[in-house]
C-alpha positions as CSV (number, residue, x, y, z in Angstrom):
1,M,-17.6,2.6,-7.2
2,P,-20.1,5.2,-8.4
3,N,-21.4,3.2,-11.3
4,R,-22.3,0.2,-9.2
5,T,-23.7,2.4,-6.5
6,S,-26.0,4.1,-8.9
7,R,-27.3,0.7,-10.1
8,M,-28.2,-0.1,-6.5
9,R,-30.3,3.0,-6.0
10,V,-33.5,1.2,-7.3
11,S,-32.9,-1.6,-4.9
12,G,-32.3,0.9,-2.1
13,F,-35.6,2.6,-2.9
14,G,-37.4,-0.7,-2.6
15,S,-35.7,-1.2,0.8
16,A,-37.3,2.0,2.0
17,V,-40.8,0.8,1.1
18,L,-40.4,-2.6,2.6
19,L,-38.8,-1.3,5.8
20,A,-41.9,0.8,6.4
21,L,-43.9,-2.5,6.4
22,L,-41.6,-4.2,8.9
23,S,-43.2,-5.7,11.9
24,A,-41.9,-3.9,15.0
25,G,-42.4,-6.9,17.2
26,S,-40.8,-9.6,15.1
27,G,-37.2,-9.0,16.4
28,L,-35.5,-10.3,13.3
29,A,-32.5,-8.6,11.8
30,A,-33.3,-6.7,8.6
31,E,-31.5,-7.6,5.4
32,F,-30.4,-5.5,2.5
33,D,-28.8,-6.1,-0.9
34,C,-25.1,-5.2,-1.0
35,I,-22.1,-5.7,-3.2
36,I,-18.6,-6.8,-2.2
37,E,-15.8,-4.7,-3.7
38,P,-12.0,-4.5,-3.3
39,S,-10.9,-1.9,-0.8
40,K,-8.7,-0.3,-3.5
41,T,-7.4,-0.7,-7.0
42,V,-3.7,0.0,-7.6
43,D,-2.0,0.8,-10.9
44,V,1.6,-0.5,-10.7
45,R,4.1,1.6,-12.5
46,A,7.9,1.9,-12.5
47,A,9.4,4.7,-10.4
48,S,11.9,5.3,-13.3
49,E,12.0,4.6,-17.0
50,G,13.4,1.3,-18.0
51,L,13.2,-1.8,-20.1
52,I,11.0,-4.6,-18.6
53,E,13.2,-7.6,-18.1
54,K,10.6,-10.0,-16.6
55,I,7.0,-9.8,-15.2
56,W,6.6,-12.5,-12.5
57,V,2.8,-12.6,-12.3
58,D,-0.1,-12.7,-14.7
59,R,-3.8,-11.8,-14.7
60,G,-5.7,-13.7,-12.0
61,D,-2.7,-14.5,-9.8
62,L,-3.0,-13.9,-6.1
63,V,-0.2,-11.7,-4.7
64,K,1.1,-10.9,-1.2
65,K,2.4,-7.5,0.0
66,G,6.1,-7.3,-0.8
67,Q,6.0,-10.0,-3.4
68,V,8.2,-9.3,-6.5
69,L,6.0,-8.4,-9.5
70,V,8.3,-6.9,-12.1
71,S,12.1,-6.7,-12.7
72,L,13.5,-4.0,-14.9
73,D,16.8,-4.2,-16.7
74,S,19.4,-3.1,-14.2
75,G,22.8,-4.0,-15.6
76,V,24.1,-0.4,-15.6
77,E,22.7,0.2,-12.1
78,H,24.3,-3.0,-10.7
79,A,27.7,-1.9,-12.1
80,A,27.4,1.7,-10.7
81,T,26.3,0.4,-7.3
82,E,29.2,-2.1,-7.1
83,A,31.7,0.7,-7.9
84,A,30.2,2.9,-5.3
85,R,30.3,0.1,-2.8
86,Y,34.0,-0.4,-3.4
87,R,34.7,3.4,-3.1
88,S,32.9,3.4,0.2
89,T,35.3,0.8,1.6
90,M,38.6,2.3,0.3
91,Q,41.1,3.0,3.1
92,G,44.1,4.4,1.1
93,K,43.6,8.1,1.5
94,I,42.6,7.8,5.2
95,R,45.7,5.8,6.0
96,T,48.0,8.2,4.1
97,G,46.4,11.1,6.0
98,E,46.9,9.4,9.3
99,S,50.6,8.8,8.6
100,R,51.1,12.4,7.6
101,V,49.4,13.6,10.8
102,E,51.5,11.3,12.9
103,F,54.7,12.5,11.2
104,A,53.8,16.2,11.3
105,T,52.8,16.0,15.0
106,T,56.2,14.4,15.9
107,K,58.0,17.0,13.9
108,Y,56.2,19.8,15.6
109,K,56.9,18.5,19.1
110,R,60.6,18.2,18.3
111,R,60.8,21.8,16.9
112,E,58.7,23.2,19.8
113,K,61.2,21.6,22.2
114,L,64.2,23.0,20.2
115,A,62.6,26.4,20.0
116,G,62.1,26.4,23.7
117,Q,65.8,25.9,24.1
118,S,66.6,28.6,21.5
119,F,68.2,26.1,19.1
120,I,65.9,27.0,16.3
121,S,63.9,30.1,15.4
122,L,60.2,30.5,16.2
123,H,59.6,30.7,12.5
124,D,60.8,27.1,12.1
125,R,58.5,26.0,14.9
126,D,55.5,27.7,13.3
127,E,56.2,26.0,10.0
128,A,56.0,22.6,11.7
129,L,52.8,23.7,13.4
130,T,51.3,24.7,10.0
131,E,52.3,21.4,8.4
132,K,50.6,19.5,11.3
133,R,47.4,21.5,10.8
134,L,47.4,20.9,7.0
135,A,47.9,17.2,7.5
136,E,45.0,17.1,9.9
137,T,42.9,18.9,7.4
138,E,43.8,16.5,4.7
139,L,42.9,13.6,6.9
140,L,39.5,15.2,7.6
141,E,38.9,15.6,3.9
142,A,39.7,12.0,3.3
143,R,37.2,11.0,6.0
144,D,34.6,13.3,4.5
145,D,35.2,11.7,1.0
146,R,34.8,8.3,2.6
147,R,31.5,9.4,4.1
148,L,30.3,10.9,0.8
149,A,31.2,7.6,-0.9
150,E,29.0,5.7,1.6
151,L,26.1,8.0,1.0
152,E,26.5,7.7,-2.7
153,Y,26.5,3.9,-2.3
154,R,23.2,4.1,-0.4
155,R,21.7,6.4,-3.1
156,L,22.6,4.0,-5.9
157,S,21.4,1.0,-3.9
158,E,18.0,2.7,-3.5
159,Q,17.9,3.4,-7.2
160,L,18.8,-0.3,-7.9
161,R,16.0,-1.4,-5.5
162,L,13.5,0.6,-7.5
163,R,14.3,-1.5,-10.5
164,T,12.5,-4.3,-8.7
165,I,8.8,-3.6,-8.3
166,E,7.0,-5.2,-5.3
167,S,3.3,-5.6,-4.6
168,P,2.0,-2.8,-2.3
169,V,-1.0,-4.9,-1.2
170,D,-2.4,-8.3,-0.6
171,G,-4.7,-8.9,-3.6
172,V,-5.1,-10.2,-7.1
173,V,-3.8,-9.2,-10.5
174,V,-6.7,-7.7,-12.4
175,D,-4.9,-6.9,-15.6
176,R,-1.4,-7.0,-17.2
177,L,-0.9,-4.2,-19.6
178,L,2.8,-4.5,-20.6
179,S,5.1,-7.4,-21.3
180,A,8.8,-8.2,-21.0
181,G,10.8,-6.3,-23.6
182,E,8.5,-3.2,-23.5
183,L,9.5,0.1,-22.1
184,A,8.1,1.1,-18.7
185,D,7.7,4.9,-19.0
186,N,6.9,6.5,-15.6
187,R,5.7,9.6,-17.4
188,D,2.9,7.8,-19.2
189,L,0.1,7.7,-16.6
190,R,-2.3,6.1,-19.1
191,K,-0.6,2.7,-19.2
192,P,0.6,1.0,-16.0
193,I,2.4,-2.3,-16.0
194,L,-0.1,-4.1,-13.9
195,R,-3.4,-3.4,-12.2
196,L,-4.0,-4.9,-8.8
197,A,-7.1,-5.1,-6.6
198,D,-6.6,-5.2,-2.8
199,I,-8.8,-8.0,-1.6
200,G,-7.0,-8.5,1.7
201,T,-9.6,-6.2,3.0
202,L,-12.9,-6.0,1.2
203,Y,-15.5,-3.2,1.3
204,V,-19.2,-4.1,1.4
205,E,-21.3,-1.3,-0.1
206,V,-24.9,-1.2,1.1
207,L,-27.7,1.3,0.2
208,M,-30.0,1.8,3.2
209,P,-33.4,3.4,3.3
210,L,-33.8,6.7,5.0
211,D,-35.8,5.1,7.8
212,A,-32.7,3.3,8.9
213,F,-30.7,6.5,9.3
214,G,-29.5,7.0,12.8
215,K,-30.0,3.4,13.8
216,L,-26.4,2.3,12.9
217,K,-23.1,3.2,14.6
218,A,-19.6,2.8,13.3
219,G,-18.0,-0.3,14.7
220,E,-21.1,-2.4,14.8
221,K,-20.9,-6.0,13.5
222,V,-23.0,-7.1,10.5
223,E,-23.4,-10.5,8.9
224,V,-22.8,-10.7,5.2
225,F,-24.1,-13.5,3.0
226,P,-22.4,-13.7,-0.5
227,E,-24.6,-15.0,-3.4
228,A,-24.2,-18.5,-4.8
229,P,-22.0,-20.2,-5.7
230,I,-19.7,-18.5,-3.1
231,G,-22.2,-18.6,-0.2
232,G,-21.2,-18.7,3.4
233,R,-21.6,-16.3,6.3
234,Y,-19.0,-13.6,7.1
235,T,-18.8,-10.9,9.8
236,A,-18.1,-7.4,8.7
237,T,-17.8,-4.1,10.6
238,V,-19.6,-0.8,9.9
239,R,-16.9,1.7,8.9
240,V,-18.6,4.5,7.0
241,I,-22.1,5.9,7.3
242,D,-22.8,8.6,4.7
243,R,-23.8,12.0,6.1
244,V,-25.1,13.1,2.7
245,L,-28.4,11.4,1.8
246,D,-29.9,10.8,-1.6
247,A,-33.4,12.4,-1.6
248,A,-34.3,11.2,-5.1
249,S,-34.0,7.5,-4.2
250,G,-34.6,7.9,-0.5
251,T,-31.4,6.1,0.5
252,F,-28.0,6.6,2.0
253,G,-24.8,4.6,1.7
254,V,-23.1,2.4,4.3
255,R,-19.7,0.9,3.9
256,L,-18.7,-2.3,5.8
257,E,-15.2,-3.6,6.2
258,L,-14.7,-7.3,5.7
259,A,-11.3,-9.0,6.6
260,N,-10.2,-11.4,3.9
261,A,-6.6,-12.3,5.0
262,D,-6.6,-15.7,3.2
263,L,-7.9,-14.0,-0.1
264,K,-10.5,-16.7,-0.5
265,L,-13.4,-14.4,-0.9
266,P,-13.6,-12.8,-4.3
267,A,-14.7,-9.2,-5.0
268,G,-17.3,-8.0,-7.4
269,I,-20.1,-10.3,-6.1
270,K,-23.6,-9.5,-4.8
271,C,-24.5,-10.3,-1.2
272,R,-27.1,-9.7,1.5
273,A,-26.2,-7.8,4.7
274,S,-28.0,-8.6,7.9
275,F,-28.2,-5.7,10.4
276,P,-29.1,-6.7,14.0
277,A,-29.6,-3.1,14.9
278,I,-32.5,-2.8,12.5
279,S,-35.2,-5.4,13.4
280,G,-38.2,-6.4,11.4
281,G,-40.2,-9.3,10.0
282,A,-38.6,-9.0,6.6
283,G,-35.4,-7.4,5.5
284,G,-34.8,-5.1,2.6
285,P,-35.7,-5.9,-0.9
286,S,-36.0,-9.6,-1.8
287,S,-32.8,-11.0,-3.1
288,S,-32.3,-12.6,-6.5
289,F,-30.7,-15.6,-4.8
290,S,-31.4,-17.8,-1.8
291,R,-28.5,-17.8,0.6
292,Q,-29.9,-20.8,2.4
293,E,-29.9,-23.1,-0.6
294,G,-27.1,-21.4,-2.4
295,K,-29.1,-21.3,-5.7
296,S,-30.8,-18.7,-7.7
297,A,-34.4,-18.0,-6.7
298,A,-37.3,-15.9,-7.9
299,P,-38.1,-12.9,-5.7
300,T,-40.6,-13.7,-3.0
301,P,-41.4,-10.5,-1.1
302,S,-44.0,-12.2,1.0
303,R,-41.5,-14.7,2.5
304,N,-39.3,-13.9,5.4
305,P,-35.7,-14.0,4.0
306,M,-34.4,-15.3,7.3
307,Q,-36.5,-18.5,7.0
């Protein structure tokens, strides 16, 4: 989220100033402004071109991974798949081939016996052998055709499956850009059918002052306090610590990962992150809200934000 990150630079610069004034002996965890974002945004498109038959969700709906989102018109695909399914179960050619092999084998055995007793020529025996081998080849071809029909049925079944679009993530529908009756064109990358935000896992983006660099490790636990009216206390995990610092603002980025399996916590809200690994009498820049009271409050740099 480069645009939001850039807006946080000023806040991060203030963090660097205040962190320098922290009391080393206070032992309180330092706090910094942060913002909660979806872990990813997904544009939902059709894998193949088709007419939209029904869209099962709308803007603001919560969705689960695997939930049906869109159904494309699939009458032709259904018919083709059913025909392929029937061909894959046909037994006629195989049974005919088996009968021919059985007959040709019996005929060859008889002629071989007669040829051994000099009642018929070796040429007649060889003809029977050739008929037997041809019958076996025809049976093999029938079985190959049956196998190809099964593979064709699987291919068409997969194509039919693609006419039903499922959610790839646990999240929320951010926008609905097409409606039933419109053409879903998989070649038009500018206009997806739906836009989803993955909020099953949230990213908490924090800008830290340079003085805090080297004091954090991936995997550490951090407490996150969303702003009012959401409120509450959540535990996140440090996942990414930027190795490229911003000299202009004197900050570096840290990404926290916050589990949100029940999808109750929304994305796009401000928060405060409390870092136990960085202690001080006051945290980062004063927040525009009070997490204790859950109400907006004027900045009070002189007060301890943990009080």
